[in-house]
Each structure stands twice: as C-alpha cells, then as structure tokens.
C-alpha positions as a Python dict, from the first residue, in 0.01 Angstrom:
ca = {
    (1, 'M'): (0, 0, 0),
    (2, 'S'): (296, 236, 100),
    (3, 'K'): (449, 164, -282),
    (4, 'F'): (111, 269, -432),
    (5, 'S'): (96, 572, -216),
    (6, 'D'): (434, 694, -292),
    (7, 'F'): (378, 612, -679),
    (8, 'G'): (25, 837, -655),
    (9, 'N'): (253, 1088, -480),
    (10, 'D'): (530, 1118, -758),
    (11, 'L'): (236, 1142, -1020),
    (12, 'Y'): (112, 1435, -833),
    (13, 'T'): (443, 1591, -800),
    (14, 'G'): (567, 1513, -1141),
    (15, 'K'): (853, 1303, -1040),
    (16, 'R'): (681, 1015, -1248),
    (17, 'S'): (448, 1072, -1546),
    (18, 'I'): (185, 836, -1742),
    (19, 'D'): (175, 953, -2102),
    (20, 'F'): (-222, 983, -2142),
    (21, 'V'): (-217, 1287, -2370),
    (22, 'G'): (57, 1179, -2576),
    (23, 'K'): (-77, 861, -2672),
    (24, 'R'): (-423, 978, -2705),
    (25, 'R'): (-423, 803, -3046),
    (26, 'T'): (-406, 475, -2925),
    (27, 'W'): (-668, 508, -2665),
    (28, 'Y'): (-905, 663, -2947),
    (29, 'A'): (-838, 334, -3138),
    (30, 'I'): (-886, 134, -2833),
    (31, 'S'): (-1232, 282, -2808),
    (32, 'L'): (-1322, 274, -3156),
    (33, 'V'): (-1285, -47, -3181),
    (34, 'A'): (-1509, -143, -2869),
    (35, 'L'): (-1746, 111, -2983),
    (36, 'L'): (-1793, -54, -3343),
    (37, 'I'): (-1817, -416, -3178),
    (38, 'A'): (-2106, -261, -2929),
    (39, 'L'): (-2292, -73, -3232),
    (40, 'A'): (-2262, -382, -3434),
    (41, 'G'): (-2414, -582, -3163),
    (42, 'M'): (-2683, -374, -3133),
    (43, 'G'): (-2764, -376, -3506),
    (44, 'L'): (-2710, -740, -3564),
    (45, 'R'): (-2869, -894, -3246),
    (46, 'G'): (-3050, -603, -3123),
    (47, 'L'): (-3171, -576, -2736),
    (48, 'N'): (-3331, -839, -2532),
    (49, 'L'): (-3622, -604, -2411),
    (50, 'G'): (-3776, -716, -2098),
    (51, 'I'): (-4175, -820, -2077),
    (52, 'E'): (-4223, -480, -1973),
    (53, 'F'): (-4155, -319, -2305),
    (54, 'T'): (-4297, -607, -2507),
    (55, 'G'): (-4604, -697, -2300),
    (56, 'G'): (-4659, -1067, -2269),
    (57, 'S'): (-4808, -1335, -2027),
    (58, 'E'): (-4574, -1419, -1701),
    (59, 'F'): (-4593, -1724, -1490),
    (60, 'R'): (-4414, -1782, -1156),
    (61, 'V'): (-4404, -2131, -1024),
    (62, 'S'): (-4339, -2073, -661),
    (63, 'Q'): (-4250, -2283, -332),
    (64, 'V'): (-4096, -2558, -522),
    (65, 'S'): (-3778, -2763, -541),
    (66, 'I'): (-3601, -2639, -854),
    (67, 'P'): (-3400, -2923, -1051),
    (68, 'D'): (-3087, -2833, -1221),
    (69, 'N'): (-3280, -2852, -1578),
    (70, 'Y'): (-3553, -2613, -1486),
    (71, 'E'): (-3491, -2456, -1798),
    (72, 'S'): (-3548, -2679, -2019),
    (73, 'T'): (-3834, -2852, -1825),
    (74, 'A'): (-4062, -2507, -1827),
    (75, 'Q'): (-3997, -2479, -2203),
    (76, 'D'): (-4103, -2822, -2268),
    (77, 'A'): (-4388, -2772, -2053),
    (78, 'V'): (-4493, -2435, -2266),
    (79, 'R'): (-4428, -2617, -2593),
    (80, 'S'): (-4671, -2902, -2496),
    (81, 'T'): (-4971, -2702, -2499),
    (82, 'D'): (-5159, -2504, -2733),
    (83, 'A'): (-4950, -2202, -2714),
    (84, 'G'): (-4641, -2375, -2853),
    (85, 'Q'): (-4388, -2122, -2824),
    (86, 'T'): (-4048, -2062, -2687),
    (87, 'A'): (-4047, -1943, -2357),
    (88, 'K'): (-3799, -1712, -2119),
    (89, 'V'): (-3719, -1916, -1808),
    (90, 'S'): (-3550, -1768, -1518),
    (91, 'R'): (-3486, -1822, -1144),
    (92, 'L'): (-3602, -1601, -879),
    (93, 'G'): (-3447, -1683, -523),
    (94, 'S'): (-3435, -2039, -412),
    (95, 'D'): (-3793, -2174, -478),
    (96, 'T'): (-3942, -1953, -755),
    (97, 'V'): (-3906, -2007, -1162),
    (98, 'R'): (-4038, -1730, -1397),
    (99, 'V'): (-4142, -1779, -1727),
    (100, 'Q'): (-4261, -1545, -1978),
    (101, 'T'): (-4428, -1601, -2294),
    (102, 'E'): (-4608, -1389, -2555),
    (103, 'K'): (-4960, -1255, -2478),
    (104, 'L'): (-5194, -1586, -2437),
    (105, 'N'): (-5547, -1557, -2443),
    (106, 'D'): (-5736, -1709, -2110),
    (107, 'A'): (-5752, -2077, -2240),
    (108, 'Q'): (-5389, -2094, -2326),
    (109, 'V'): (-5305, -1941, -1986),
    (110, 'S'): (-5516, -2229, -1806),
    (111, 'D'): (-5317, -2475, -1994),
    (112, 'V'): (-4972, -2351, -1957),
    (113, 'R'): (-5061, -2296, -1562),
    (114, 'D'): (-5143, -2692, -1552),
    (115, 'A'): (-4871, -2792, -1746),
    (116, 'L'): (-4615, -2612, -1555),
    (117, 'A'): (-4756, -2707, -1240),
    (118, 'K'): (-4721, -3087, -1372),
    (119, 'A'): (-4359, -3073, -1482),
    (120, 'F'): (-4258, -2916, -1159),
    (121, 'D'): (-4485, -3154, -972),
    (122, 'T'): (-4696, -2910, -762),
    (123, 'N'): (-5058, -2781, -752),
    (124, 'A'): (-5176, -2538, -996),
    (125, 'D'): (-5242, -2266, -717),
    (126, 'K'): (-4892, -2257, -688),
    (127, 'V'): (-4863, -2134, -1021),
    (128, 'S'): (-4942, -1728, -1077),
    (129, 'A'): (-5026, -1595, -1415),
    (130, 'S'): (-5074, -1243, -1515),
    (131, 'F'): (-5071, -1025, -1785),
    (132, 'I'): (-4798, -717, -1853),
    (133, 'G'): (-4898, -470, -2141),
    (134, 'P'): (-4612, -295, -2299),
    (135, 'S'): (-4796, 64, -2234),
    (136, 'W'): (-4598, 68, -1892),
    (137, 'G'): (-4242, 14, -2047),
    (138, 'E'): (-4301, 246, -2336),
    (139, 'S'): (-4391, 510, -2075),
    (140, 'V'): (-4073, 455, -1872),
    (141, 'S'): (-3865, 449, -2205),
    (142, 'K'): (-4034, 787, -2306),
    (143, 'Q'): (-3959, 944, -1983),
    (144, 'A'): (-3600, 792, -1981),
    (145, 'L'): (-3535, 962, -2308),
    (146, 'R'): (-3670, 1308, -2191),
    (147, 'A'): (-3469, 1282, -1899),
    (148, 'L'): (-3169, 1228, -2101),
    (149, 'V'): (-3198, 1503, -2332),
    (150, 'V'): (-3262, 1743, -2044),
    (151, 'F'): (-2953, 1594, -1849),
    (152, 'L'): (-2728, 1647, -2153),
    (153, 'I'): (-2879, 1992, -2217),
    (154, 'L'): (-2805, 2118, -1862),
    (155, 'T'): (-2475, 1930, -1850),
    (156, 'M'): (-2340, 2138, -2171),
    (157, 'L'): (-2459, 2472, -2036),
    (158, 'V'): (-2301, 2427, -1671),
    (159, 'M'): (-1987, 2290, -1789),
    (160, 'A'): (-1956, 2560, -2049),
    (161, 'L'): (-2011, 2852, -1793),
    (162, 'Y'): (-1818, 2670, -1528),
    (163, 'F'): (-1491, 2593, -1731),
    (164, 'R'): (-1567, 2905, -1982),
    (165, 'T'): (-1523, 2688, -2263),
    (166, 'W'): (-1749, 2496, -2490),
    (167, 'K'): (-1470, 2244, -2588),
    (168, 'M'): (-1477, 2095, -2242),
    (169, 'A'): (-1812, 2067, -2230),
    (170, 'V'): (-1793, 1853, -2581),
    (171, 'A'): (-1517, 1653, -2445),
    (172, 'A'): (-1723, 1574, -2147),
    (173, 'L'): (-2013, 1471, -2355),
    (174, 'V'): (-1856, 1269, -2582),
    (175, 'A'): (-1722, 1068, -2286),
    (176, 'L'): (-2068, 1041, -2164),
    (177, 'A'): (-2188, 898, -2521),
    (178, 'H'): (-1892, 657, -2504),
    (179, 'D'): (-1975, 546, -2154),
    (180, 'L'): (-2366, 489, -2268),
    (181, 'V'): (-2296, 292, -2596),
    (182, 'F'): (-2054, 60, -2448),
    (183, 'T'): (-2253, -26, -2178),
    (184, 'V'): (-2570, -78, -2361),
    (185, 'G'): (-2380, -280, -2629),
    (186, 'F'): (-2251, -504, -2367),
    (187, 'Y'): (-2614, -562, -2295),
    (188, 'S'): (-2665, -649, -2659),
    (189, 'L'): (-2372, -892, -2724),
    (190, 'T'): (-2444, -1082, -2418),
    (191, 'G'): (-2819, -1082, -2448),
    (192, 'L'): (-2884, -973, -2068),
    (193, 'E'): (-3235, -819, -2059),
    (194, 'I'): (-3308, -497, -2022),
    (195, 'S'): (-3565, -401, -1760),
    (196, 'P'): (-3718, -49, -1654),
    (197, 'A'): (-3449, -104, -1377),
    (198, 'T'): (-3166, -110, -1652),
    (199, 'M'): (-3262, 190, -1786),
    (200, 'I'): (-3252, 359, -1453),
    (201, 'G'): (-2881, 237, -1391),
    (202, 'F'): (-2802, 353, -1758),
    (203, 'L'): (-2905, 729, -1610),
    (204, 'T'): (-2719, 692, -1304),
    (205, 'V'): (-2413, 601, -1479),
    (206, 'L'): (-2431, 901, -1659),
    (207, 'G'): (-2421, 1121, -1342),
    (208, 'Y'): (-2140, 915, -1175),
    (209, 'S'): (-1922, 942, -1508),
    (210, 'L'): (-1964, 1297, -1532),
    (211, 'Y'): (-1860, 1383, -1175),
    (212, 'D'): (-1562, 1187, -1250),
    (213, 'T'): (-1463, 1397, -1533),
    (214, 'V'): (-1550, 1710, -1392),
    (215, 'V'): (-1274, 1621, -1097),
    (216, 'V'): (-1018, 1556, -1384),
    (217, 'F'): (-1153, 1846, -1576),
    (218, 'D'): (-1075, 2102, -1290),
    (219, 'K'): (-747, 1975, -1215),
    (220, 'V'): (-650, 2033, -1604),
    (221, 'R'): (-810, 2393, -1595),
    (222, 'E'): (-555, 2489, -1280),
    (223, 'N'): (-249, 2359, -1477),
    (224, 'T'): (-337, 2493, -1831),
    (225, 'Q'): (-399, 2830, -1629),
    (226, 'E'): (-69, 2822, -1478),
    (227, 'A'): (102, 2741, -1800),
    (228, 'F'): (-64, 3055, -1980),
    (229, 'A'): (73, 3254, -1707),
    (230, 'N'): (453, 3138, -1677),
    (231, 'K'): (464, 2976, -2019),
    (232, 'R'): (679, 2729, -1885),
    (233, 'S'): (471, 2413, -2011),
    (234, 'T'): (300, 2316, -2315),
    (235, 'F'): (-82, 2325, -2302),
    (236, 'A'): (-53, 1895, -2387),
    (237, 'A'): (207, 1843, -2074),
    (238, 'A'): (5, 2069, -1817),
    (239, 'A'): (-329, 1888, -1923),
    (240, 'N'): (-111, 1574, -1910),
    (241, 'L'): (7, 1646, -1537),
    (242, 'G'): (-369, 1707, -1403),
    (243, 'V'): (-468, 1361, -1514),
    (244, 'N'): (-177, 1204, -1363),
    (245, 'Q'): (-239, 1448, -1021),
    (246, 'T'): (-597, 1288, -1057),
    (247, 'V'): (-562, 933, -1169),
    (248, 'V'): (-503, 766, -820),
    (249, 'R'): (-792, 967, -672),
    (250, 'S'): (-1057, 827, -989),
    (251, 'I'): (-902, 471, -917),
    (252, 'N'): (-977, 473, -549),
    (253, 'T'): (-1329, 610, -613),
    (254, 'T'): (-1435, 406, -865),
    (255, 'V'): (-1267, 103, -655),
    (256, 'V'): (-1445, 207, -337),
    (257, 'A'): (-1774, 247, -557),
    (258, 'L'): (-1770, -88, -712),
    (259, 'L'): (-1679, -270, -407),
    (260, 'P'): (-2065, -277, -266),
    (261, 'I'): (-2191, -325, -609),
    (262, 'A'): (-1960, -625, -647),
    (263, 'A'): (-2139, -756, -323),
    (264, 'V'): (-2479, -710, -409),
    (265, 'L'): (-2412, -875, -763),
    (266, 'A'): (-2283, -1174, -583),
    (267, 'V'): (-2583, -1180, -379),
    (268, 'A'): (-2818, -1140, -669),
    (269, 'F'): (-2683, -1405, -861),
    (270, 'T'): (-2643, -1695, -621),
    (271, 'R'): (-2931, -1639, -408),
    (272, 'L'): (-3170, -1368, -541),
    (273, 'G'): (-3162, -1437, -910),
    (274, 'P'): (-3302, -1186, -1192),
    (275, 'G'): (-3493, -889, -1047),
    (276, 'T'): (-3450, -528, -1009),
    (277, 'L'): (-3158, -533, -754),
    (278, 'L'): (-2954, -744, -990),
    (279, 'D'): (-3063, -530, -1309),
    (280, 'L'): (-2985, -227, -1142),
    (281, 'S'): (-2641, -315, -975),
    (282, 'L'): (-2508, -479, -1286),
    (283, 'A'): (-2598, -172, -1536),
    (284, 'L'): (-2411, 47, -1252),
    (285, 'F'): (-2081, -192, -1214),
    (286, 'I'): (-2047, -200, -1598),
    (287, 'G'): (-2147, 167, -1652),
    (288, 'M'): (-1898, 293, -1354),
    (289, 'A'): (-1580, 85, -1458),
    (290, 'V'): (-1596, 236, -1814),
    (291, 'G'): (-1660, 571, -1696),
    (292, 'A'): (-1342, 562, -1507),
    (293, 'Y'): (-1180, 457, -1821),
    (294, 'S'): (-1353, 735, -2032),
    (295, 'S'): (-1252, 1039, -1782),
    (296, 'I'): (-885, 938, -1768),
    (297, 'F'): (-819, 811, -2127),
    (298, 'I'): (-1068, 973, -2329),
    (299, 'A'): (-1197, 1326, -2167),
    (300, 'T'): (-846, 1500, -2122),
    (301, 'P'): (-696, 1378, -2447),
    (302, 'L'): (-997, 1482, -2665),
    (303, 'L'): (-972, 1832, -2506),
    (304, 'V'): (-634, 1859, -2586),
    (305, 'S'): (-691, 1765, -2933),
    (306, 'L'): (-1009, 2013, -2971),
    (307, 'R'): (-782, 2273, -2850),
    (308, 'A'): (-468, 2211, -3037),
    (309, 'K'): (-506, 2418, -3320),
    (310, 'E'): (-603, 2765, -3104),
    (311, 'E'): (-352, 3062, -3163),
    (312, 'A'): (-307, 3094, -2760),
    (313, 'V'): (-205, 2722, -2772),
    (314, 'V'): (-6, 2718, -3023),
    (315, 'A'): (194, 3037, -2903),
    (316, 'L'): (228, 2884, -2577),
    (317, 'D'): (364, 2566, -2714),
    (318, 'K'): (609, 2725, -2927),
    (319, 'H'): (761, 2966, -2625),
    (320, 'A'): (748, 2676, -2405),
    (321, 'A'): (958, 2475, -2647),
    (322, 'R'): (1212, 2763, -2664),
    (323, 'V'): (1242, 2782, -2267),
    (324, 'Q'): (1301, 2400, -2299),
    (325, 'D'): (1571, 2412, -2528),
    (326, 'K'): (1767, 2675, -2350),
    (327, 'V'): (1711, 2491, -2034),
    (328, 'A'): (1874, 2178, -2235),
    (329, 'K'): (2153, 2382, -2380),
    (330, 'A'): (2245, 2514, -2026),
    (331, 'T'): (2243, 2173, -1884),
    (332, 'V'): (2473, 2047, -2173),
    (333, 'A'): (2716, 2343, -2125),
    (334, 'A'): (2712, 2275, -1748),
    (335, 'A'): (2811, 1940, -1757),
    (336, 'A'): (3083, 1976, -2049),
    (337, 'P'): (3435, 1993, -1869),
    (338, 'A'): (3591, 2337, -1884),
    (339, 'G'): (3934, 2343, -2035),
    (340, 'R'): (4227, 2571, -1997),
    (341, 'G'): (4179, 2932, -2115),
    (342, 'S'): (3833, 2861, -2144),
    (343, 'A'): (3533, 3005, -1959),
    (344, 'A'): (3403, 2772, -1694),
    (345, 'A'): (3031, 2636, -1756),
    (346, 'P'): (2737, 2847, -1640),
    (347, 'P'): (2553, 2750, -1346),
    (348, 'T'): (2263, 2491, -1414),
    (349, 'P'): (1930, 2713, -1411),
    (350, 'T'): (1692, 2666, -1151),
    (351, 'A'): (1322, 2631, -1268),
    (352, 'R'): (1076, 2910, -1088),
    (353, 'P'): (824, 2779, -872),
    (354, 'I'): (474, 2765, -1023),
    (355, 'G'): (279, 3065, -1008),
    (356, 'G'): (593, 3267, -1028),
    (357, 'D'): (676, 3580, -1242),
    (358, 'P'): (456, 3529, -1597),
    (359, 'A'): (752, 3648, -1813),
    (360, 'S'): (917, 3387, -2004),
    (361, 'A'): (1055, 3117, -1788),
    (362, 'L'): (1430, 3068, -1722),
    (363, 'E'): (1523, 3359, -1948),
    (364, 'D'): (1680, 3552, -1694),
    (365, 'S'): (1760, 3239, -1467),
    (366, 'V'): (2084, 3181, -1678),
    (367, 'P'): (2363, 3414, -1605),
    (368, 'E'): (2551, 3506, -1876),
    (369, 'T'): (2938, 3528, -1804),
    (370, 'G'): (3245, 3636, -1947),
    (371, 'G'): (3607, 3479, -1941),
    (372, 'T'): (3904, 3609, -1837),
    (373, 'V'): (4295, 3521, -1910),
    (374, 'T'): (4304, 3290, -1672),
    (375, 'G'): (3996, 3103, -1761),
    (376, 'R'): (3802, 3207, -1449),
    (377, 'A'): (3428, 3298, -1545),
    (378, 'V'): (3331, 3646, -1429),
    (379, 'H'): (2939, 3745, -1402),
    (380, 'K'): (2872, 4038, -1656),
    (381, 'Y'): (2790, 4294, -1387),
    (382, 'A'): (3107, 4237, -1178),
    (383, 'Q'): (3338, 4518, -1108),
    (384, 'S'): (3593, 4544, -1365),
    (385, 'G'): (3853, 4726, -1161),
    (386, 'P'): (3983, 4660, -822),
    (387, 'R'): (3748, 4624, -550),
    (388, 'N'): (3709, 4941, -316),
    (389, 'Q'): (3895, 4888, 11),
    (390, 'P'): (3763, 5017, 346),
    (391, 'R'): (3944, 5332, 429),
    (392, 'K'): (4208, 5254, 730),
    (393, 'Q'): (4144, 5436, 1017),
    (394, 'P'): (4427, 5664, 1200),
    (395, 'K'): (4538, 5504, 1541),
    (396, 'S'): (4404, 5637, 1848),
    (397, 'K'): (4668, 5836, 2056),
    (398, 'R'): (4651, 5720, 2371),
}
C-alpha cells in the first residue's frame, strides 16, 4: 500500500509521469474498436428487451424444489400446450421459477399453468399468471429519453459556463456518449435482458461518469492556466500533468464505489436471481468501470486535440519549446568540462516555482558570463577594476 501511495505522490509532483495525452491516438483506437463492436452488436443482435417493454404473459412457479434443468423443463412444458412457443425462463431466489411468453388468451394461460404445475410436481395454485402490457415500459422509455435530453443540455450549459470554454463541455459529452454506447452494447452482445431498472442504471452511470470527468477537468484547467501565465510548459504537458495528479484519486474512487456493487451482484447472482436489484447493480458496475476509463483516457486527450489549433495554445507551445531548448543547452554546457583558457560552464539554471512571474521562464535565470585570461568566469556585472578597500582608520593616540 505504501508503494502505491508513493507512486501516487510521484505522479502528483511530476517525478513520474504517464503519457496519457501523448498516446491519445492509441486510446482513440482502442475506444473506436470497442464502440464499433458495440454498435455492430446492437445492429445485428438488437436488444433483449424485457416483458415490460414488449408485453406478454408471465408465470411464476413458487415454493418448489428447482431442478438443475429447470429451463428446459419449463420450456418443454410450454411447448406441449397449444401456445407452442419458446419461453424465457429465469430463476428467482431459491424456490421460484419465472416463465415469460408472448400474450396468451385465457385458455392458453390455463393450459400453460397446468403444464408447469405438472412439470414441477406441484399444485396449480402454486403457479401464478399475469399479463403485462407494453404501455408501462413505453412510458418509462419516453420519460428516460426526455430526462436524458434535459440532462445533456444542462450539462453542456453548466460545463461551458464553469470552465469558460465550450470545448471542455464537448469533450465531457463525448466521454458520456462513449460510456453509454459501450454499456448498452455490452448488454446487446451478451443478450442480457434490459428492464426498467436497467434503464435507471444507464442514467445513473451518466451522472457518475460526469462527476469523475469534472474532477479531472478542474485540475487540468488549473494547470493550463498556470502554463499560460508562466509559459514554462506546453498545453499538452500541463493537461497531462493534471490527469496524472488525479488518476490515483479516480482509481480509488471507482474501486470504493464498485466494491459494494460487486457484493450486491454476488448476492443477486447466487441467491436472489434476476430482478430489480440485479438489473440495477449490473448496469452500474459496467458503466462506472467504463466511466473511469473515459475520464482518464478519453476526455482530457480529446480536449487537447480540440484546442491544439488555437492561436494561444500554438504560441504557448512555441514559447515553451524555446525555454526548454535553452534549459537543455545550459544543462549540456554545465556538464561539459572546462578547458584551460576557456570560460567555465555556466551554472545549471533553476526553474521558477509554479505561479511565479509570468514573464518567460528561465530566460533571466541563466547568468551570462565573460571570460578572463586566467580562464575564470566572471559575471557580466562584476566590477572590472580592483574592489574598493575600506579606508584605514588612523591609530588613536593614547
């Protein structure tokens, strides 16, 4: 743990650095491939919408001893009736089996109920039947989409006002879209059922992802403002330092948030079975993990790409390059051995503290020297003649 803490301190102080911004094309390529796979899954396989969105009949066989082959047992029972269709079968808790089919008439419902009771060796009164219409799911979908649009608009406005640049808002929204598409695509590829609880989880993921991105952007803004003031660092380097300074915090926050969700998932999978708790926690777990990735590897690198052509950023990068070149030359000169009759190497320049004079960095921190016949370096402002000696005081008479 202490080593991880030291590593985080080194990242914050700049002693170590991970090149998140410099390798942004790599992160873009990874995300692009993942998003294309997700979109292909949604286009080819579609989404496995729950009965709340599609409508249909639902049967629950409760208080029974569930065999290992309960899925095939329930499906064979449904196919043996006049309904003759494939059913979705899932386990709820330790003694309940849920069977979902398309909408059935009263006679078909009675036949399926009797068939399920016979298949699981229980009484017909232990099998409940209900019809769920699609109107409720459609209403939830409309409200969720409306909330999503309002959320994105407010997010755009607030971030543009807070960070005083619309490009940060655009980068944050791209990261949000990345998280949402990846999460929905995962459901499509795996065939997991999407319920109203899953929709709520999707919206919750957006809020968490935005929070993590704002934390990173706040540090990036602070560093880039100082870079514009003291002109010692390029815009990309200052932004990359901001990501390094917040990456450990992002990882810790995400891990702490995912641990209780993982515990809920474990209980839901092993004991409770499909339901609201499992649907919500699974969407949160996937989305929050992806959100941590996008806030570090997508949002800030994309911001640097969006601002790379701005005149102020270009001028800053050129000035910082000149300063760094002077520092490199001074360092090389200081390391070279001084020969006889030649001026000694100038002292190694020291960098100004962050937040110092906004004038060009290090330009006046490298002393200019002049040579002498003895080879001793003399500062240009040194007195050329003999130093003034103090006047001798006359001896006092006793």
